[in-house]
Backbone as CSV, one residue per row, in Angstrom:
resi,resn,N_x,N_y,N_z,CA_x,CA_y,CA_z,C_x,C_y,C_z
1,MET,-13.486,33.383,29.146,-13.468,34.702,28.925,-13.127,35.407,30.324
2,SER,-12.248,36.333,30.364,-11.613,36.916,31.422,-12.753,37.960,32.019
3,GLU,-12.564,38.301,33.281,-13.508,39.209,33.893,-13.163,40.579,33.438
4,ALA,-12.156,40.938,32.800,-11.991,42.239,32.185,-12.755,42.572,30.915
5,ALA,-13.197,41.395,30.308,-13.767,41.599,29.047,-15.409,41.809,29.199
6,ILE,-15.846,41.519,30.383,-17.242,41.548,30.765,-17.819,43.083,30.627
7,LEU,-17.121,43.835,31.308,-17.499,45.300,31.321,-16.367,46.174,30.775
8,PRO,-16.846,47.109,29.806,-15.686,47.941,29.428,-15.110,48.855,30.447
9,ILE,-13.783,49.104,30.279,-13.025,49.771,31.174,-13.397,51.364,31.167
10,ASN,-13.855,51.926,32.253,-14.212,53.411,32.165,-13.050,54.171,32.721
11,PHE,-12.065,54.678,32.043,-10.932,55.291,32.377,-11.303,56.611,33.142
12,GLU,-12.515,57.250,32.796,-12.844,58.420,33.330,-13.186,58.286,34.971
13,ILE,-13.670,57.065,35.341,-13.989,56.956,36.835,-12.822,56.989,37.566
14,LEU,-11.668,56.415,36.931,-10.272,56.394,37.600,-9.852,57.747,37.977
15,MET,-10.239,58.871,37.190,-9.904,60.121,37.463,-10.633,60.885,38.493
16,SER,-11.940,60.265,38.725,-12.687,60.887,39.813,-12.284,60.829,41.131
17,GLU,-12.586,61.815,41.910,-12.188,61.903,43.346,-13.559,61.901,44.155
18,ASP,-14.554,61.527,43.545,-15.842,61.498,44.278,-15.824,60.128,45.201
19,PRO,-16.095,60.416,46.493,-16.169,59.176,47.421,-17.174,58.353,47.065
20,ASP,-18.164,58.555,46.325,-19.211,57.656,45.949,-18.829,56.696,44.749
21,THR,-17.734,57.028,44.256,-17.184,56.095,43.089,-15.983,55.146,43.452
22,LEU,-15.626,55.064,44.740,-14.500,54.296,45.249,-14.673,52.955,44.982
23,LEU,-15.937,52.159,45.026,-15.981,50.745,44.624,-15.935,50.696,43.062
24,GLU,-16.415,51.687,42.420,-16.229,51.503,41.005,-14.873,51.730,40.458
25,ARG,-14.086,52.612,41.171,-12.676,52.985,40.783,-11.921,51.580,41.221
26,ALA,-12.169,50.873,42.472,-11.480,49.758,42.740,-11.738,48.748,41.767
27,TYR,-13.122,48.507,41.400,-13.295,47.600,40.430,-12.778,47.641,38.936
28,THR,-12.607,49.013,38.587,-12.025,49.403,37.220,-10.400,49.163,37.415
29,ALA,-9.886,49.369,38.488,-8.432,49.123,38.641,-8.307,47.795,38.553
30,ARG,-9.009,46.930,39.273,-8.838,45.502,39.172,-9.018,44.888,37.687
31,LYS,-9.928,45.435,37.022,-10.192,45.199,35.597,-8.922,45.377,34.745
32,LEU,-8.608,46.733,34.993,-7.259,47.248,34.298,-6.157,46.348,34.693
33,GLU,-6.048,46.020,35.926,-4.772,45.263,36.220,-4.983,43.797,35.614
34,VAL,-6.007,43.171,35.422,-6.376,41.841,34.939,-5.909,42.130,33.391
35,SER,-6.596,43.095,32.840,-6.310,43.254,31.338,-4.839,43.442,31.038
36,LEU,-4.127,44.366,31.807,-2.816,44.543,31.648,-2.098,43.110,31.821
37,GLY,-2.309,42.391,32.885,-1.719,41.104,33.302,-1.802,40.133,31.975
38,ASP,-2.995,40.221,31.329,-3.291,39.294,30.165,-2.329,39.727,29.189
39,GLN,-2.195,40.991,28.946,-1.459,41.583,27.787,-0.054,40.973,27.974
40,ILE,0.527,41.089,29.275,1.795,40.854,29.556,2.093,39.417,29.214
41,LEU,1.091,38.618,29.622,1.202,37.153,29.387,1.222,36.874,27.983
42,GLN,0.323,37.628,27.235,0.322,37.294,25.658,1.669,37.743,25.011
43,GLN,2.153,38.930,25.643,3.645,39.473,25.040,4.552,38.293,25.583
44,GLN,4.620,38.011,26.682,5.630,36.836,27.016,5.487,35.720,26.078
45,ASP,4.336,35.236,25.918,3.953,34.069,25.177,4.518,34.420,23.853
46,ALA,4.297,35.593,23.160,4.772,35.794,21.909,6.212,35.731,21.727
47,PHE,6.740,36.300,22.827,8.328,36.509,22.969,8.868,35.109,22.978
48,GLN,8.244,34.290,23.828,8.784,32.711,24.010,8.641,32.106,22.651
49,ARG,7.645,32.438,22.082,7.271,31.742,20.645,8.556,32.241,19.595
50,THR,8.661,33.457,19.643,9.619,34.123,18.792,10.944,33.508,18.947
51,GLU,11.264,33.357,20.313,12.584,32.575,20.667,12.641,31.363,20.022
52,GLU,11.493,30.505,20.337,11.472,29.146,19.848,11.623,29.027,18.241
53,TYR,10.846,30.040,17.665,11.053,30.043,16.183,12.314,30.487,15.823
54,GLN,13.034,31.330,16.478,14.560,31.638,16.006,15.185,30.509,16.141
55,ALA,15.128,29.739,17.340,16.038,28.555,17.565,15.700,27.565,16.601
56,ALA,14.445,27.405,16.206,14.105,26.284,15.301,14.638,26.745,13.909
57,LYS,14.465,27.863,13.647,15.054,28.480,12.269,16.633,28.258,12.216
58,ALA,17.248,28.588,13.284,18.860,28.473,13.254,19.081,26.890,13.279
59,LYS,18.247,25.966,13.858,18.503,24.636,13.786,18.332,24.245,12.361
60,LEU,17.216,24.639,11.727,17.005,24.214,10.263,17.875,24.847,9.307
61,GLU,18.397,26.057,9.656,19.662,26.316,8.871,20.969,25.450,8.935
62,GLU,21.104,25.111,10.217,22.280,24.293,10.519,22.071,22.863,9.727
63,LEU,20.698,22.284,9.739,20.455,21.027,9.334,20.538,21.203,7.714
64,GLU,20.065,22.207,7.046,20.177,22.594,5.526,21.662,22.505,5.311
65,LYS,22.583,23.036,6.126,23.897,23.190,5.708,24.658,21.701,5.711
66,GLU,24.146,20.870,6.810,24.769,19.572,6.820,24.126,18.721,5.729
67,PHE,22.746,19.014,5.438,22.251,18.299,4.196,23.071,18.531,2.837
68,GLU,23.295,19.884,2.612,23.975,20.398,1.327,25.501,19.783,1.466
69,GLU,26.186,19.607,2.621,27.498,19.091,2.671,27.280,17.690,2.256
70,SER,26.250,17.036,2.853,26.095,15.494,2.667,25.902,15.305,1.103
71,VAL,25.019,16.144,0.476,24.623,15.763,-0.896,25.948,15.960,-1.785
72,LYS,26.566,17.030,-1.451,28.055,17.376,-1.966,28.903,16.267,-2.072
73,THR,29.116,15.654,-0.768,29.847,14.691,-0.418,29.458,13.470,-1.534
74,LEU,28.258,13.039,-1.168,27.672,11.947,-2.088,27.743,12.211,-3.420
75,ASN,27.629,13.391,-4.011,27.705,13.737,-5.563,29.290,13.433,-5.833
76,ASN,30.153,13.870,-5.105,31.551,13.789,-5.266,31.881,12.197,-5.434
77,ARG,31.450,11.379,-4.470,31.603,10.008,-4.334,30.969,9.306,-5.624
78,ILE,30.084,9.773,-6.026,29.081,9.206,-7.152,30.043,9.372,-8.436
79,ASP,30.690,10.735,-8.594,31.415,11.132,-9.599,32.656,10.211,-9.667
80,SER,33.324,10.043,-8.546,34.578,9.188,-8.376,34.164,7.798,-8.631
81,LEU,33.061,7.305,-8.272,32.755,5.752,-8.706,32.669,5.654,-10.237
82,ARG,31.834,6.708,-10.675,31.675,6.764,-12.307,32.995,6.646,-12.877
83,ASN,33.603,7.593,-12.531,35.286,7.678,-13.323,36.019,6.304,-13.130
84,GLN,35.985,5.709,-11.926,36.693,4.534,-11.542,36.069,3.494,-12.394
85,GLN,34.625,3.459,-12.566,33.894,2.359,-13.284,34.483,2.414,-14.800
86,GLN,34.289,3.694,-15.316,34.693,3.960,-16.711,36.171,3.532,-17.023
87,GLU,37.016,3.829,-15.889,38.558,3.381,-16.077,38.478,1.867,-16.125
88,TRP,37.940,1.141,-15.221,37.973,-0.305,-15.222,37.385,-0.945,-16.425
89,LEU,36.311,-0.381,-16.767,35.658,-0.761,-18.106,36.655,-0.576,-19.308
90,ARG,37.148,0.682,-19.361,38.260,0.922,-20.400,39.322,-0.226,-20.392
91,GLU,39.748,-0.433,-19.076,40.962,-1.449,-19.073,40.348,-2.840,-19.530
92,ALA,39.329,-3.234,-19.162,38.656,-4.442,-19.380,38.414,-4.630,-20.998
93,THR,37.817,-3.437,-21.552,37.728,-3.704,-23.145,39.225,-3.660,-23.783
94,GLU,40.262,-2.829,-23.398,41.523,-3.076,-23.772,42.065,-4.356,-23.637
95,ALA,41.723,-5.063,-22.711,42.124,-6.546,-22.340,41.304,-7.458,-23.176
96,ASP,40.278,-7.069,-23.896,39.338,-7.925,-24.422,38.514,-8.963,-23.784
97,LEU,38.376,-8.409,-22.285,37.659,-8.969,-21.472,36.125,-8.312,-21.330
98,ARG,35.181,-9.171,-22.201,33.968,-8.595,-22.331,32.852,-9.455,-21.479
99,GLU,33.200,-10.538,-20.776,32.306,-11.280,-20.047,32.934,-12.121,-19.050
100,LYS,32.637,-12.201,-17.965,33.064,-13.108,-16.870,31.969,-13.830,-16.184
101,VAL,32.289,-15.105,-16.231,31.301,-16.176,-15.609,31.529,-16.329,-14.231
102,THR,30.701,-16.223,-13.307,30.991,-16.460,-11.691,29.927,-17.381,-11.144
103,PRO,30.233,-17.975,-9.968,29.059,-18.663,-9.461,27.761,-17.990,-9.274
104,ALA,27.861,-16.591,-8.891,26.577,-15.911,-8.768,25.994,-15.484,-9.952
105,GLY,26.864,-15.426,-11.145,26.103,-14.795,-12.371,27.196,-14.559,-13.379
106,VAL,26.675,-13.709,-14.484,27.490,-13.280,-15.388,27.669,-11.871,-15.581
107,PHE,28.940,-11.271,-15.420,29.196,-9.931,-15.731,29.429,-9.717,-17.125
108,LYS,28.832,-8.760,-17.859,28.943,-8.463,-19.173,29.131,-7.050,-19.488
109,ILE,30.049,-6.697,-20.431,30.162,-5.398,-20.798,29.216,-5.066,-22.049
110,LYS,28.458,-4.042,-21.791,27.511,-3.803,-22.944,28.090,-2.571,-23.594
111,GLN,28.207,-2.669,-25.018,28.390,-1.623,-25.859,28.157,-1.657,-27.182
112,ARG,27.630,-0.831,-27.798,27.071,-0.868,-29.258,28.366,-1.160,-29.950
113,SER,27.965,-2.219,-30.961,29.204,-2.725,-31.878,28.643,-2.544,-33.154
114,VAL,29.364,-2.457,-34.044,29.097,-2.428,-35.464,29.970,-3.402,-36.242
115,ARG,29.698,-4.242,-37.139,30.553,-5.241,-37.805,30.698,-4.480,-39.160
116,LYS,31.894,-4.655,-39.705,32.205,-4.054,-41.078,33.075,-4.953,-41.717
117,ILE,32.901,-4.877,-43.043,33.872,-5.707,-43.901,35.313,-4.766,-44.185
118,VAL,36.331,-5.590,-43.980,37.512,-5.052,-44.475,37.672,-5.322,-45.936
119,PRO,37.583,-4.240,-46.647,37.674,-4.308,-48.143,38.952,-5.127,-48.632
120,GLU,40.189,-4.748,-48.207,41.292,-5.506,-48.529,41.319,-6.995,-48.572
121,LYS,40.811,-7.536,-47.099,40.773,-8.714,-46.818,39.690,-9.432,-47.959
122,PHE,38.691,-8.641,-48.043,37.590,-9.332,-48.939,38.043,-9.522,-50.306
123,TRP,38.634,-8.510,-50.802,39.377,-8.440,-52.277,40.225,-9.491,-52.254
124,LEU,41.106,-9.876,-51.475,42.154,-10.850,-51.398,41.515,-12.174,-51.382
125,LYS,40.365,-12.476,-50.533,39.731,-13.752,-50.331,38.864,-14.214,-51.584
126,PHE,38.056,-13.259,-52.068,36.985,-13.461,-53.088,37.070,-12.922,-54.421
127,GLY,38.157,-12.126,-54.638,38.516,-11.482,-55.879,37.659,-10.238,-56.424
128,PRO,38.153,-9.664,-57.424,37.410,-8.310,-57.833,35.978,-8.507,-58.197
129,GLU,35.542,-9.562,-58.847,34.046,-9.894,-59.220,33.102,-9.965,-57.975
130,ARG,33.496,-10.706,-57.012,32.611,-10.768,-55.962,32.596,-9.383,-55.123
131,PHE,33.695,-8.893,-55.190,34.008,-7.645,-54.268,33.072,-6.582,-55.022
132,THR,32.845,-6.382,-56.259,32.059,-5.269,-56.840,30.682,-5.796,-56.641
133,GLN,30.273,-7.104,-56.535,28.918,-7.677,-56.074,28.529,-7.101,-54.751
134,VAL,29.331,-7.200,-53.820,28.820,-6.945,-52.512,29.345,-5.628,-51.755
135,ALA,29.964,-4.751,-52.421,30.732,-3.660,-51.906,29.694,-2.629,-51.522
136,SER,28.558,-2.618,-52.289,27.726,-1.394,-51.846,26.344,-2.017,-51.105
137,ILE,26.286,-3.368,-50.699,25.209,-3.640,-49.973,25.571,-3.931,-48.427
138,LYS,24.383,-4.177,-47.710,24.605,-4.390,-46.196,25.272,-5.630,-45.944
139,LEU,26.013,-5.622,-44.829,26.574,-6.887,-44.385,25.825,-8.176,-44.367
140,GLY,24.449,-7.938,-43.793,23.658,-8.986,-43.800,23.189,-9.582,-45.105
141,ASP,23.143,-8.609,-46.052,22.813,-9.092,-47.460,24.185,-9.833,-48.035
142,ALA,25.245,-9.265,-47.840,26.580,-9.917,-48.199,26.614,-11.441,-47.683
143,GLU,26.244,-11.663,-46.484,26.258,-12.992,-45.866,25.274,-13.817,-46.648
144,LYS,24.355,-13.419,-47.355,23.579,-14.346,-48.126,24.204,-14.631,-49.346
145,ILE,25.079,-13.756,-49.977,25.606,-14.202,-51.202,26.824,-14.850,-50.882
146,VAL,27.741,-14.603,-49.888,28.801,-15.317,-49.384,28.528,-15.935,-48.105
147,SER,28.804,-17.056,-47.851,28.542,-17.629,-46.611,29.030,-17.076,-45.497
148,LYS,28.324,-16.841,-44.470,28.569,-16.178,-43.192,30.009,-16.668,-42.691
149,VAL,30.297,-17.988,-42.623,31.459,-18.461,-42.100,32.629,-18.009,-42.982
150,GLU,32.500,-18.006,-44.365,33.734,-17.459,-45.064,33.874,-16.099,-44.851
151,LEU,32.814,-15.390,-44.819,32.814,-13.721,-44.798,33.133,-13.387,-43.276
152,GLU,33.310,-14.092,-42.379,33.628,-13.653,-41.045,35.020,-13.498,-40.799
153,GLU,36.024,-14.024,-41.742,37.559,-13.840,-41.847,37.695,-12.203,-42.415
154,CYS,36.715,-11.702,-42.966,36.802,-10.468,-43.575,36.103,-9.418,-42.888
155,VAL,35.401,-9.837,-41.707,34.809,-8.642,-40.761,35.686,-8.276,-39.649
156,VAL,35.486,-7.076,-39.130,35.988,-6.529,-37.796,34.770,-6.061,-37.197
157,ARG,34.748,-5.963,-35.833,33.911,-5.569,-34.956,34.378,-4.374,-34.413
158,GLU,33.638,-3.183,-34.529,34.096,-1.861,-33.979,33.035,-1.507,-32.902
159,TYR,33.640,-1.156,-31.758,32.696,-0.835,-30.747,32.578,0.744,-30.759
160,GLN,31.340,1.333,-30.437,31.024,2.630,-30.538,30.267,3.017,-28.980
161,GLY,30.680,4.306,-28.552,29.890,4.818,-27.418,30.773,4.404,-26.184
162,SER,30.268,4.733,-25.146,30.739,4.310,-23.636,30.257,3.034,-23.324
163,PRO,31.078,2.221,-22.833,30.676,0.758,-22.260,30.015,0.967,-21.067
164,SER,29.045,-0.015,-20.817,28.325,-0.260,-19.461,28.619,-1.575,-18.983
165,ILE,28.255,-1.670,-17.654,28.429,-3.196,-17.115,26.961,-3.693,-16.888
166,GLU,26.695,-5.003,-17.070,25.646,-5.619,-16.674,25.707,-6.821,-15.952
167,PHE,25.040,-7.026,-14.942,25.082,-8.513,-14.322,23.780,-9.245,-14.661
168,VAL,24.025,-10.540,-14.882,22.951,-11.443,-15.244,23.192,-12.547,-14.155
169,PRO,22.200,-12.632,-13.217,22.198,-13.558,-12.082,22.061,-14.951,-12.681
170,GLY,22.636,-15.988,-12.132,22.103,-17.270,-12.488,23.497,-18.330,-12.428
171,GLY,24.387,-17.959,-11.885,25.535,-18.827,-11.537,26.403,-19.185,-12.737
172,MET,26.874,-20.269,-12.860,27.858,-20.721,-14.010,27.070,-20.978,-15.291
173,GLN,25.872,-20.714,-15.437,25.187,-20.897,-16.754,25.440,-19.830,-17.680
174,LYS,25.572,-20.195,-18.944,26.050,-19.358,-19.959,25.149,-19.273,-21.027
C-alpha cells in the first residue's frame, strides 16, 4: 500500500497560507504527487496493455486469415482429389478392372450391384413354360428351380451408385 493511501488528501490545507500549516502542506503535496504518480503509472500500464492487446488482435486477425486461406486451399485440394478419384474409378469400371492384386494387398472397387435375369435369353434357353414359372420370383428362388450354373448365362450384373475404392492388405493372397 502506498503512502498516499494512508491519510486522505486534504485539499483545503493546500490553499491555506497559514505558516503553521507548512509541514502539513508539504506532506499533502507529497501525497498528492505520489498519488498522481501512481495514476500516471496505471494509465501508462493500461495504455501499454491496450497497445499489446491491439497488436495481439491484429496478429490474431492475420492468423485467422491465413487459417481461412489454408482451409480453403485444403478444401479445394480435397475436391480436386475426389474428382480425380471418381474419374479414375469411372475409367477402371469402364475397363472392367474391378480388382488388382499387388504385393502389398488387394485394391477393390466397391459398388452396389444387382443381378437381373435377361428375359429374352431366359426364354430362348429354357422355353415359355419355365419362363412363366420363374418370371415373377426372386433370382435366388429361380436358382433353386433352375440350376445356378445354367441360369448364369441369362443373368447380367448392373452396378448402381458411385463406386468407391478399398484396399485389403495382405500381399498376393486373394
